[in-house]
C-alpha angles and dihedrals in degrees: 000000000000119000113239117235111229116236091238093055092046091051092049089049091050092048091051091047089051093050093049092052094048091049091049092045093052090052092048095048091046093051099039108019125231099295094045097046117099131200088225090059092046092050091050092049090047093046093234138114121269093242090055090062092051092045093055098036109018098216144002095267092051089050090051090053092052091046092055094044090053092045093050096051102028087227132118099224149013121339121088128232095273090059096055119108092234092053091045087053090055091047096049098041105126096202111078095210092048089047092056089048089054091049089055089047092050091047091054094047093049095047094043085063102029107021095100098042091049088056088052089054094044091052093046096044093078093060104036123051093202093054089044086061089055090050093047089049092054090048093049092049092048090051092050092050089047091054092049092050094045095050088053093044097050091046093053098039093052109171090008094066110102093201142025121260097271096052090041089057095049089050092050089048095052098042095048093047112141092227090060091055092049091049093050092048089048090051091056105269119137119227089252092054089049092051091050093047093047094050090050093047094047092049092048095045099044108030130059 
């Protein structure tokens, strides 16, 4: 008589399989780019059959979108960056200087996880309209978060704010761009040095 697999065990197994595929896909994309990555290579890295990858993620573009979402948030499922506790901490911080330090910390954390895969998407976006949609979605979400943060920062900084909310948002967006993180790491800065630099530049740029 066959032993019945409990739903909870099945769900846990599915979650572990999904995580292995995403880890493998991230490594494959970072090493080979989008065009060079192969589902067969991802399946081999993950220790699963090729049909399993397609069953969970449908196609390579969809898999890339899930890889970047997971890397951006650090979470396995669902909620976006602006719903994570570490981002809410940044948004709700009452002290302007501390808020800017948290922005620098969060930018470092995001790009340590997602910087390379974001470069993969940016490079592929020019050649693939569907990947360009992923890149635009990431950019739009970054812009929306910058506007929310800028509004809170300017309100709390009062007379110390150098700019209004709109100009502050543009400055935040420019200085926390993933390309800037990647360029600094390639130039020899460590992630910790990037965080310290960004915190100092944000404070000097946005507060009197």
